[in-house]
C-alpha positions in Angstrom: 14.7 4.4 13.5 15.1 2.6 10.2 18.4 0.9 9.7 18.4 2.4 6.2 18.8 5.9 5.0 16.8 7.1 2.0 20.0 7.2 0.0 21.0 3.7 0.9 17.5 2.5 0.1 17.7 4.1 -3.4 21.1 2.7 -4.0 19.9 -0.8 -3.2 17.1 -0.6 -5.8 16.7 -0.1 -9.5 14.2 1.3 -12.0 12.0 -0.3 -14.6 9.9 1.4 -17.3 6.1 1.4 -17.2 4.2 3.4 -19.8 7.3 5.5 -20.5 7.6 6.3 -16.8 10.4 5.3 -14.4 9.3 3.1 -11.5 11.6 2.5 -8.6 11.7 -1.0 -7.1 13.8 -2.9 -4.7 14.3 -6.7 -4.2 16.2 -8.6 -1.6 16.2 -11.9 0.3 15.3 -15.5 -0.7 12.4 -17.8 -0.2 8.7 -17.5 -1.0 8.0 -14.1 -2.8 6.4 -11.4 -0.7 5.4 -8.2 -2.3 5.0 -5.1 -0.1 2.7 -2.3 -1.2 3.1 1.1 0.5 0.6 3.8 1.4 -0.2 7.5 0.8 1.7 9.8 0.8 4.9 7.9 1.5 6.8 5.2 -0.4 8.4 1.8 -0.3 10.9 3.2 2.2 8.2 2.6 4.9 9.1 -1.1 4.7 12.8 -0.4 5.5 11.9 -0.8 9.2 10.9 -4.4 8.8 12.9 -5.2 5.7 16.0 -6.7 7.1 14.2 -9.2 9.3 11.7 -10.3 6.7 14.3 -10.8 4.0 15.9 -13.6 6.0 12.7 -15.7 5.4 11.3 -14.3 2.1 12.1 -12.9 -1.3 11.0 -9.3 -0.8 9.8 -7.1 -3.6 8.6 -3.5 -3.3 8.1 -0.6 -5.6 7.3 3.1 -5.3 3.9 3.4 -7.0 3.8 6.0 -9.7 3.5 9.5 -8.1 5.3 8.3 -5.0 8.9 8.2 -3.6 11.6 7.8 -6.2 9.3 6.9 -9.1 8.2 9.5 -11.7 5.5 12.0 -10.7 4.1 13.3 -14.0 1.7 16.2 -13.9 -0.4 15.0 -16.9 -1.3 11.5 -15.7 -4.6 9.8 -14.8 -3.6 8.4 -11.4 -5.8 5.5 -10.3 -5.9 2.3 -8.2 -6.2 -0.1 -11.2 -3.2 1.5 -12.8 -1.2 1.1 -9.6 -2.2 -2.6 -9.5 -0.9 -2.9 -13.1 2.4 -1.6 -12.0 2.8 -4.1 -9.2 1.7 -6.9 -11.5 4.2 -5.7 -14.1 7.0 -5.8 -11.6 6.0 -9.4 -10.6 5.9 -10.6 -14.2 9.2 -8.9 -15.0 10.7 -10.8 -12.1 9.3 -14.1 -13.4 7.0 -14.5 -10.3 3.8 -16.5 -10.8 2.7 -16.8 -7.1 3.4 -14.6 -4.2 2.1 -13.3 -0.8 1.1 -9.7 -0.2 1.8 -7.3 2.8 0.1 -3.9 2.3 -0.6 -0.7 4.0 -3.1 2.2 3.6 -3.3 3.2 -0.1 -1.5 -0.1 -0.7 -4.4 -1.9 0.9 -6.7 -0.6 -1.8 -4.2 -1.6 -4.5 -4.1 -5.1 -3.0 -7.9 -5.2 -2.9 -8.0 -4.5 -6.6 -5.5 -7.3 -7.2 -7.6 -9.7 -5.1 -10.7 -8.6 -7.1 -8.9 -9.5 -10.3 -7.9 -12.9 -8.9 -11.5 -13.5 -7.9 -12.7 -12.6 -11.3 -10.2 -15.0 -12.9 -11.4 -17.8 -10.5 -15.1 -17.1 -10.4 -15.9 -14.6 -13.2 -18.2 -12.7 -10.8 -16.8 -9.1 -10.7 -16.6 -6.3 -13.2 -13.2 -4.5 -13.6 -12.7 -1.1 -12.1 -11.7 0.0 -15.5 -9.9 -1.4 -18.5 -6.4 -1.5 -17.1 -3.2 -1.0 -19.0 -2.6 -4.7 -18.8 -6.1 -5.3 -20.3 -5.0 -3.8 -23.6 -1.9 -6.0 -23.9 -1.6 -9.0 -26.0 0.6 -12.1 -25.9 2.8 -13.3 -23.1 2.7 -10.4 -20.7 -1.1 -10.4 -20.5 -1.2 -14.2 -20.1 1.5 -14.0 -17.4 -0.6 -11.5 -15.4 -3.6 -13.7 -15.8 -1.7 -16.5 -14.2 -0.7 -14.6 -11.1 -1.7 -16.2 -7.8 -1.9 -14.4 -4.5 -1.4 -17.0 -1.7 -2.2 -14.8 1.3 -2.7 -11.2 2.2 -1.9 -9.2 5.3 -3.3 -5.7 5.6 -2.0 -3.0 7.9 -4.1 0.1 8.7 -6.0 1.3 5.7 -9.5 2.2 4.4 -10.8 -1.3 3.6 -14.3 0.0 4.1 -14.9 3.5 2.9 -17.9 4.1 5.2 -15.7 4.0 8.3 -12.6 5.7 6.8 -11.9 9.0 8.6 -9.8 11.3 6.4 -7.7 14.0 8.0 -8.6 17.7 7.4 -5.8 18.1 4.9 -7.0 15.1 2.9 -10.6 16.6 2.8 -9.2 19.8 1.4 -7.1 18.0 -1.2 -10.1 16.0 -2.5 -12.3 19.2 -2.6 -12.5 21.6 -5.5 -9.8 23.5 -3.8 -7.4 20.6 -4.0 -5.1 22.1 -6.8 -4.8 25.3 -4.7 -4.1 23.4 -1.4 -1.2 21.5 -3.0 0.7 24.8 -3.5 0.4 25.6 0.2 1.8 22.3 1.5 5.3 22.8 2.9 7.5 20.8 5.3 5.9 22.4 8.4 2.3 21.6 7.3 3.3 18.1 6.3 5.1 17.4 9.6 2.1 18.5 11.6 -0.5 16.5 9.6 1.6 13.4 9.3 2.6 13.2 13.0 -1.1 13.4 14.1 -1.8 9.9 12.8 0.8 8.2 14.9 0.5 6.8 18.5 1.3 9.3 21.3 4.5 7.5 22.2 5.6 6.3 18.8 5.6 9.5 16.7 8.5 9.9 14.2 11.7 11.7 15.2 12.8 14.9 13.6 15.2 12.9 11.4 12.4 10.5 10.3 10.1 13.3 9.5 12.7 14.9 7.3 13.2 11.6 5.5 9.5 11.1 4.9 9.2 14.7 3.7 12.2 14.4 1.4 10.6 11.4 -0.3 7.3 13.2 -0.7 9.0 16.2 -2.1 11.3 14.3 -4.4 10.5 15.3 -8.0 8.2 18.0 -6.6 5.7 15.4 -5.5 3.3 17.7 -3.7 2.2 19.1 -7.0 0.1 16.0 -7.6 -1.2 15.4 -4.1 -4.7 16.4 -5.2 -4.6 13.8 -8.1 -3.3 11.0 -5.9 -6.0 11.6 -3.3 -8.7 10.6 -5.8 -8.4 7.1 -4.5 -10.8 8.0 -1.7 -13.5 8.6 -4.3 -12.6 5.3 -6.0 -13.1 3.4 -2.8 -16.7 4.5 -2.7 -17.3 3.9 -6.4 -15.8 0.4 -6.3 -16.8 -0.6 -2.8 -18.5 -3.8 -3.6 -15.8 -5.0 -6.0 -13.1 -4.3 -3.4 -14.8 -5.7 -0.3 -16.2 -8.9 -1.9 -12.7 -10.6 -1.8 -12.6 -9.8 1.9 -16.1 -11.2 2.6 -15.5 -14.3 0.5 -11.8 -14.8 0.5 -9.9 -17.2 -1.7 -6.8 -17.0 0.5 -5.9 -16.5 4.1 -6.2 -12.8 5.3 -4.9 -11.2 8.4 -5.3 -7.6 9.7 -2.5 -6.1 11.8 -4.0 -2.8 13.1 -2.7 0.1 15.1 -5.8 0.7 17.3 -5.3 4.4 18.1 -5.0 5.4 14.4 -7.6 8.2 14.0 -8.0 7.4 10.2 -8.4 3.6 10.2 -7.8 2.3 13.7 -10.1 0.3 16.0 -13.2 1.6 14.3 -12.1 0.0 11.0 -11.4 -3.3 12.8 -14.9 -3.2 14.4 -16.4 -2.9 10.9 -14.2 -5.7 9.6 -15.2 -8.1 12.5 -18.9 -7.3 12.0 -18.8 -8.2 8.3 -16.2 -10.8 7.8 -16.7 -14.5 8.8 -13.9 -15.8 11.1 -11.8 -12.6 11.1 -8.1 -12.8 11.8 -7.1 -9.6 13.5 -4.0 -8.6 15.6 -4.6 -5.2 17.4 -1.7 -3.1 18.6 -3.3 -1.1 21.4 -0.9 1.9 21.5 0.0 2.1 17.9 -1.2 4.5 15.2 -1.5 4.5 11.4 2.0 3.3 10.6 2.5 0.0 12.5 5.5 -1.0 10.4 7.5 2.1 11.5 6.0 2.5 15.0 6.2 -1.1 16.1 8.3 -3.0 13.6 9.2 -6.0 15.9 5.5 -6.5 16.7 4.5 -6.3 13.1 7.2 -8.8 12.0 6.2 -11.2 14.9 2.5 -11.0 14.0 3.2 -11.5 10.3 5.5 -14.4 10.8 3.0 -16.1 13.1 0.4 -15.6 10.4 2.6 -17.3 7.8 3.5 -20.2 10.2 -0.2 -20.7 10.9 -0.8 -21.4 7.3 1.6 -24.3 7.4 0.0 -26.0 10.4 
């Protein structure tokens, strides 16, 4: 169980404005900045399971991406990965952070890949933007501050780093189909609980109370109405595959994968693809864990992450 409730998590955070939308964020701890980027369909609350331990060593920052958690979930909005990366970068700039480390999961992995692609473009000028981001139209100090951002290391938890081996669940396939807008209306707590529980390890599935918390955050501000819009990231992964895998193949910073092996979406099969393509891969596999390592095995995740950071100092 998380040591936090969703109410205490919300109370510890605050909101900032992005393109006239309210974005929830939370910051605690001291030390080198570490930004945590959550996955689909959940929120920054996923990190509450590892938060208290990590904050003793790092300055932690996390936000609910637009369309998720406590952040606004507008119906008329062009949800996309580049825009979500803009939001994370806007948070960092607002906090006066110029250099940080990244810990990401699922959808957040793809957001982090876009951030790495931007960094690579700044350093090497070799990639084309996924689109003209919101930050790209800015002038003056804010734009320059984002251009100066440096990502010192990245740790990925389970996610679709390579679209060719990503195995979406049946509900996700329906959501991304032409029937998506209809399917969203049929999602209720019962269907969510069933689909969500199936991606966990056999012995590490969420309790009834945890499932209720995850559902409450999904449903907050009637979030299921935009499920079919958020799921478009699966198409974006295919469209921008080369842009987003190049920073993995030719990294400018240390990268580690912490992977729940029995995850049916992006478990051991994703790691096999990563190891086959990436020179000198750094992978920690958790043999009985599913898609949510940070909630299923928080101590193991913290240990593997801390070892990764310590290895950088040797």
